[in-house]
Steps between C-alpha positions, in 0.01 A plus 500: 500500500224346715379708800489368858217592737505500884220580744530711816219464752413834657240465773186360336575630149710314247732721295664351193838648397655433158880466519736529198807285577840653448757290308738324732298588811244310711188628686471390864192559718605569860232350730597736782444800277162363394403470869599860558288605206203302633525656847534848360200446277287365784603790724415752230168329434416497873549876517240544230247255645177656627544313829834676554359839415198464727630307804613806698165674452264222609301553821346194668154535659280277715185361341184505715217266399193339655500136598380291206621741229573290191666740256789681667660770284866458591591805293345706782804403709749702290526857382761736357647769722537840339343619176695311233231426243720258306551280806130520585422378149740209544325399822156544347590249227673259738359169621497462882465153653503360853755220524403394854155353422323736741122543514230663710350185652609589855518842660833619632833625363670298225850581370623386160694578182392667176650462151479787252547415130551795266447548128861410416457176702736619772383415849509646848425305821365684804524325836300548820187660355208493748145384429254590778174305504223649710184367658183643344452723808800666662558768762421854390839599638690268264731727301540261209198340335377400153436804282124438479448467878193688625484664841183366664355643823271333752289739708256481789166675465186520712450265793824298487834474673814289452808393695536523878611766746723696488484473120124464461355700210136612499334577169326818390195527274578836341877456475592128500827439686786325323595181687751337265639520147671262259659505157297248302509333160225615261221242481548381860164438672539634855187315615606154376872483418724421795825660610777256399681506834208540741242282322211735562315755291585864558146558629559229757833651603326828586218311675270795581259464794164667557504750786220518757165570337608368159510158334607310188820672381530488120747622238418725206710643221523878477470470121178530298436129558498445880516120459807501275799374699743446211789744520557749218619859466137609532416257782753537779314609815284265709293603801361286783181615675219358712128567520313626802388207712140397449271427796320224309623139490739428215275220371185681391311175438558382856261667744605519865316252721239657731619565852297284738609715794439870428710598800800311364716686250604340175861559595459244781432214260780249499548440130874461457491376142341807340630851450182703439484870581299598808131573448376858533348608830155647514642850463680401176853504647740206487684362801841377379648472847482121509665465162768743608573288809557186298856384553733482204689173458827502688821518299724220621774582250808568711705617202473818300171655396494446125265780410581453132495121506208430732140612491485756781146429603527450874264792553249382244207301634451315172580137592592406141775759484637394837512140384722596209725695737542199728594271212758743369695470826586143409719608209873468546722769351878487461721785378862435398744791463845447345804709588601729210201398286227748410210255494342271759286187496147476637350158571132481600355152558763340278478750213825693447550825311764774483469871560728797434664683792580870534855406596684181597586382853869531594742401774665796677738472794400136547127577515231399254327820388150474350290761311214589735238618250528187285450272800214710638314511167559129439348391830225763507621757754406866455794732427522879532790743458544846651760681290525792745602286797654223285288246684355175364196348674361148476153411629334166579219404737461863606862521620748727318879457507704801385869545425684824437767410246768705677420345838546161662160432661169340407220703656156341538167683520440344844803683637742206492852555362749240374868569440610386153809280469618715207390820331303492174685551174384664176547312172343612172296752702349216705524423871669174598519367857648187653312171514461533878349845465259374231377243751458767769314739271255241372462305824658179368740242640836450332791259491696287257457155352784365714321553831236235410222732618199590289511882484300753297823628340784259421850586376684239290868582467562213255291656221483860629121508532253640748170313522187644663229242579154611605156353556241710320 
């Protein structure tokens, strides 16, 4: 008798069964039963897939990279919790891909999805993984940073000072004083490469000035090669210092013209276009009194004092430096903060970039609450925190505004007090205050786009943004 053969499809495998017919009987394949078999087989197979075994033990991590990084290792975003070596082996042999087409072309936070493909070709999709792209120089206080970030310190040595009262720092020859610090990408040249957001070199941001009796501030590396300004693990401290002022003219080839009137001092000559040092008196001393009386150019900037963005040279008699300072005031800066978003936009003379925030602005009890430190650092205001009194202080143009986070007043260093319209709140260990209080602290005007007035701070309820516009 001839045999009949039927095929039952079980998942992806084909199983052939040989059936011997019984006389007087017929063989019927029930489609519903086949479906049940298929489902049962798929369910059983799913239990044995690597993706099913591993899915409850996967931990998702943020990836931190420098701007411009080409090869991002997405496998760094996942790890196995616990000490199951078998699961760790599965992950080690897995292929991890980004399915959101993310890259490191622009700094900021970028969310996306990852796909994990295991050795048995089972797959697992992870949603909401975070890629953080950092500028090549970031705050030393940034908790998260690329793994190879190097802590770089900028110090003030002999004959220099930086910043303004009450935050002025004076250098020391024997023990240079730390002025600022950054986490920086290896290979970054601190003398040439510019900060992505501020468009100035880090040397320029410190902007050391020669104190009285000194001249020509210069930077040196503390490494074996004093003129090496490229950051590495062995080259991460840079010191500014000045030399003792010389009594001789700066141009050695140019001899001072003879004085036709011996009774008339050289300091009385009206030569406004030159900046030579005074000539020695007969006793060998130098009279710098006239140079010291020279007026510094007036600062007509009515906005904030951008000590990080501008060249603070209003006490320096070098006319070239002052000229650069005057031109920098013409720059227009706009900062846009979005409610519930942890990054903000900076636009300087038409160039826009994004920067990470410590925490996002929120709306509480009908008030727009903004993170103070982010705004202060963005617009170049000095910030200090006293943990004992729980007081934050913000300084600009020699005036300090302080708030005690449990109080409801802004107290100024000139004795003035302003009642706040609402108390500060704490979010992610950061201080947030209302938009009105931000304006009071930083000496800005405020309003909304509906009032048709051009204010320093504008609230737009249609897109939930706060825009700060300043003239630098």
